[in-house]
C-alpha positions as CSV (number, residue, x, y, z in Angstrom):
1,M,-66.9,-1.7,150.6
2,I,-63.1,-1.5,151.2
3,D,-60.8,-4.3,152.9
4,I,-57.4,-3.0,153.6
5,Q,-56.2,-6.8,154.0
6,H,-58.1,-8.2,150.9
7,P,-55.9,-11.6,150.2
8,E,-56.5,-11.0,146.4
9,L,-57.5,-7.2,145.4
10,S,-55.4,-4.2,146.2
11,M,-56.6,-0.8,147.4
12,R,-56.0,0.3,144.2
13,R,-58.4,-2.4,142.4
14,Q,-60.7,-1.9,144.5
15,C,-61.3,1.5,144.8
16,E,-61.2,1.4,140.8
17,L,-64.3,-1.4,141.1
18,I,-66.4,1.1,143.0
19,G,-65.3,4.2,141.1
20,L,-63.8,6.1,144.2
21,N,-60.4,8.1,143.5
22,R,-57.9,6.5,145.4
23,A,-56.8,9.4,146.9
24,S,-60.2,10.1,148.3
25,F,-60.0,7.1,150.7
26,Y,-56.9,8.5,152.7
27,R,-58.5,12.1,153.1
28,K,-58.5,13.3,156.8
29,P,-61.5,14.8,158.1
30,A,-61.9,18.4,158.2
31,G,-61.0,19.4,161.5
32,E,-62.5,21.8,164.5
33,T,-62.0,21.8,168.5
34,A,-63.3,19.3,170.6
35,L,-66.2,21.1,172.0
36,N,-67.3,22.4,168.9
37,L,-67.5,19.5,166.9
38,Q,-69.7,18.1,170.3
39,L,-71.8,21.5,169.6
40,M,-71.9,20.3,165.7
41,R,-73.5,16.9,166.6
42,R,-76.1,18.1,168.6
43,I,-76.6,20.9,165.9
44,D,-76.8,18.4,163.2
45,E,-79.3,16.1,165.3
46,Q,-81.5,19.1,166.1
47,Y,-82.0,20.3,162.7
48,L,-82.8,16.7,161.5
49,Q,-85.9,17.2,163.5
50,T,-86.3,21.0,163.0
51,P,-84.8,22.2,159.8
52,F,-86.5,25.7,159.9
53,Y,-84.2,26.5,163.1
54,G,-81.8,29.4,162.1
55,Y,-79.0,30.3,164.6
56,P,-81.1,32.3,167.2
57,R,-83.5,29.2,167.7
58,M,-80.4,26.9,167.7
59,T,-78.6,28.9,170.3
60,A,-81.5,28.9,172.7
61,Y,-81.8,25.4,172.1
62,L,-78.3,24.6,173.0
63,R,-78.0,26.8,175.9
64,R,-80.8,24.8,177.4
65,A,-79.1,21.8,176.7
66,G,-76.6,22.9,179.0
67,F,-73.7,24.7,176.8
68,V,-72.4,28.4,177.2
69,V,-72.6,29.3,173.6
70,N,-73.1,32.9,171.8
71,P,-75.4,33.8,168.7
72,K,-72.2,34.5,166.7
73,R,-70.4,31.1,167.3
74,V,-73.5,28.8,166.4
75,A,-74.1,30.8,163.1
76,R,-70.3,30.2,162.0
77,L,-70.7,26.4,163.1
78,M,-74.1,26.0,160.9
79,Q,-72.5,27.9,157.5
80,K,-69.4,25.3,158.4
81,M,-71.8,22.4,158.3
82,G,-73.5,23.8,155.2
83,L,-76.6,25.2,157.1
84,Q,-77.6,28.6,156.6
85,G,-76.9,30.9,159.9
86,L,-79.3,33.4,159.3
87,F,-82.8,31.7,157.5
88,P,-84.4,28.7,157.5
89,R,-82.4,27.7,154.4
90,R,-79.6,26.0,153.6
91,K,-75.9,28.0,153.2
92,T,-75.4,25.6,149.9
93,T,-78.1,27.0,148.2
94,I,-76.4,30.1,147.1
95,P,-76.0,29.7,143.6
96,A,-72.5,30.2,141.8
97,A,-72.3,33.7,140.6
98,G,-73.7,34.3,137.0
99,H,-75.0,30.7,136.7
100,M,-78.8,30.4,135.7
101,I,-81.4,29.0,138.2
102,Y,-83.7,26.4,136.7
103,P,-87.6,26.3,138.3
104,Y,-89.1,23.6,139.8
105,L,-91.0,21.4,138.0
106,L,-92.1,18.9,140.3
107,R,-95.1,20.5,142.2
108,G,-97.7,18.3,141.5
109,L,-96.2,16.1,139.2
110,A,-97.4,12.4,139.5
111,I,-94.1,10.3,140.1
112,T,-95.2,7.1,138.4
113,H,-92.5,5.1,137.3
114,P,-88.6,4.8,138.0
115,D,-85.8,7.1,136.5
116,Q,-88.7,9.6,135.9
117,V,-86.8,11.7,138.7
118,W,-83.8,11.9,140.3
119,S,-82.7,14.4,143.1
120,T,-79.4,15.1,145.1
121,D,-78.2,16.8,148.0
122,I,-75.2,17.3,150.5
123,T,-75.1,16.7,154.2
124,Y,-72.9,17.2,157.0
125,V,-71.6,13.9,158.4
126,P,-70.0,14.3,162.4
127,M,-67.1,12.0,163.2
128,T,-65.4,11.4,166.1
129,T,-62.4,13.7,164.9
130,G,-63.8,15.6,162.2
131,F,-66.3,15.7,160.1
132,M,-67.0,15.1,156.1
133,Y,-69.9,16.0,153.5
134,L,-71.4,13.4,151.7
135,V,-73.6,13.8,148.6
136,A,-76.2,11.4,147.4
137,I,-78.4,10.8,144.6
138,I,-81.4,9.4,144.7
139,D,-84.5,7.7,142.6
140,W,-87.6,9.2,143.8
141,Y,-89.9,6.6,142.8
142,S,-88.0,3.6,144.3
143,R,-86.1,5.6,146.9
144,Y,-83.0,3.8,145.7
145,V,-79.8,5.6,146.0
146,L,-78.2,5.4,142.6
147,A,-74.7,7.0,143.7
148,W,-73.0,8.8,146.7
149,Q,-69.4,10.2,147.5
150,L,-67.5,11.9,150.3
151,S,-65.5,14.9,150.8
152,N,-63.4,17.2,153.5
153,T,-64.3,20.7,151.4
154,L,-67.5,22.0,150.1
155,D,-66.4,22.2,146.6
156,G,-68.3,20.4,143.6
157,A,-66.1,17.9,142.5
158,F,-67.4,15.2,144.5
159,C,-70.9,16.2,143.3
160,L,-69.9,15.8,139.6
161,D,-68.1,12.7,140.7
162,A,-71.3,11.0,142.0
163,L,-73.3,12.3,139.1
164,N,-71.0,10.7,136.5
165,R,-71.5,7.2,138.4
166,A,-75.1,7.6,138.6
167,L,-75.2,8.2,134.9
168,G,-73.1,5.2,134.4
169,S,-75.9,2.9,134.9
170,G,-79.2,5.3,133.6
171,Q,-80.5,8.6,133.5
172,P,-83.6,10.1,134.4
173,Q,-85.9,12.3,132.5
174,I,-85.7,15.3,135.1
175,F,-83.1,15.9,137.8
176,N,-83.7,18.0,141.0
177,T,-81.2,19.9,143.0
178,D,-81.4,22.7,145.6
179,Q,-79.8,26.0,143.9
180,G,-76.5,25.3,145.6
181,S,-73.4,26.4,144.0
182,Q,-72.4,22.9,143.4
183,F,-75.1,22.5,141.4
184,T,-75.6,25.2,139.5
185,A,-72.0,25.1,138.2
186,Q,-71.6,24.7,134.5
187,A,-69.5,21.5,134.7
188,F,-72.6,19.9,136.8
189,T,-75.7,21.2,134.7
190,G,-73.6,21.1,131.6
191,R,-73.2,17.3,132.2
192,L,-77.2,16.8,132.7
193,L,-78.1,19.3,129.4
194,A,-75.7,17.0,127.1
195,A,-77.2,14.0,128.1
196,N,-80.9,15.6,127.2
197,I,-82.0,15.5,130.9
198,R,-84.5,18.3,132.4
199,I,-83.2,20.3,135.3
200,S,-85.4,21.2,138.3
201,M,-84.0,23.6,141.3
202,D,-85.9,23.3,144.5
203,G,-87.3,27.1,145.9
204,R,-85.1,29.1,148.0
205,G,-85.7,28.0,151.5
206,R,-87.5,25.4,150.4
207,A,-86.2,22.2,151.9
208,L,-89.4,20.4,151.5
209,D,-88.9,20.5,147.7
210,N,-86.7,17.6,148.1
211,I,-88.4,15.9,150.5
212,F,-87.1,12.4,149.8
213,I,-83.5,12.7,150.1
214,E,-84.1,15.3,153.2
215,R,-85.6,11.6,154.7
216,L,-82.6,9.9,153.3
217,W,-80.3,11.4,155.6
218,R,-82.6,11.2,158.5
219,T,-82.3,7.4,157.8
220,V,-78.7,7.0,157.3
221,K,-78.0,9.3,160.2
222,Y,-80.0,7.6,162.7
223,E,-79.2,4.1,161.4
224,D,-75.5,4.2,160.7
225,I,-73.9,7.3,161.2
226,Y,-74.7,8.3,164.7
227,L,-74.5,4.6,165.9
228,K,-71.1,4.1,164.3
229,D,-69.3,7.2,165.3
230,Y,-66.8,6.4,162.6
231,G,-63.1,7.6,163.3
232,T,-61.6,7.8,159.9
233,V,-62.0,8.3,156.6
234,G,-61.6,4.7,155.4
235,A,-64.1,3.8,157.9
236,L,-66.5,6.2,157.0
237,Y,-66.4,5.2,153.3
238,T,-66.4,1.3,154.0
239,G,-69.4,1.6,156.7
240,L,-71.4,3.9,154.5
241,G,-71.0,1.3,151.2
242,Q,-72.4,-1.6,153.5
243,Y,-74.9,0.5,154.6
244,F,-76.2,2.2,151.4
245,H,-75.9,-1.7,150.0
246,F,-78.2,-2.8,153.3
247,Y,-80.7,0.1,152.3
248,N,-81.2,-0.2,148.8
249,E,-81.0,-4.3,148.9
250,E,-82.0,-5.4,152.1
251,R,-84.1,-2.8,154.1
252,P,-87.9,-2.9,153.4
253,H,-89.5,0.6,153.0
254,Q,-92.9,1.0,154.5
255,S,-94.2,3.3,151.4
256,L,-92.8,0.8,149.1
257,G,-95.3,-1.5,150.5
258,Y,-92.4,-3.3,152.4
259,R,-90.4,-4.2,149.4
260,T,-86.7,-2.8,149.1
261,P,-85.7,0.1,147.0
262,A,-83.6,-2.2,144.7
263,E,-86.9,-4.4,144.2
264,V,-89.4,-1.3,143.0
265,Y,-86.1,0.3,140.8
266,V,-85.6,-2.7,138.8
267,E,-89.2,-2.7,137.6
268,R,-87.9,0.1,135.2
269,A,-86.8,-3.2,133.0
270,V,-90.6,-4.1,132.5
271,M,-92.0,-0.5,132.2
272,V,-89.0,0.6,129.1
């Protein structure tokens, strides 16, 4: 995706072409001790399998795996990762103070065409010497990844960047998020309302309300992130760019009749 030694395109031009702030490419991953990074990696892998684990059960799991840890440490690490340390819901689902929470609109809704529903979420990305956060926007009907972005903090700017990139090529009827402060912020909801897009938000503690993007996280981590074990943010950007291209354009999806997300997403041209 980004080639530092590209013979014709400068780094600045390559970043412009993919909608990436050049400074973001050179960001350093957020840091932690080697042991904590190892614990966070194990927590991340287990949470994909058991998202209902709070810190007490996660502590028990780590102890059974041979780690000497106390609940306070596990709770702190899960909080840093964006996982709720007290209840089986995400820390990132704490809404911004004073911001409006919208009802969940997708229960019982038949998903019949592309650009009917988009959704977004944030996940923790382990690296060899730190970690980053990844946000992605996905079309529910086709599972097509419309945009993604990385950050070393949980502020909302990278989520808004991803939203603007996605809206640059189309827009949905409904946009679904969790109740995290990044998505309840006025800048984010205002951007959707200005485009006359209906806003839907998951119920508190209901990760399965956003099931398709939860499945995306499991797929991208097991098929790319855990295998590649990225060491730099630049390598992570490039690797994820290559993977999401593969995911959209080349990887057959069982629930799509073994078509690719891109093949299904382009059906919108016929349906509009």
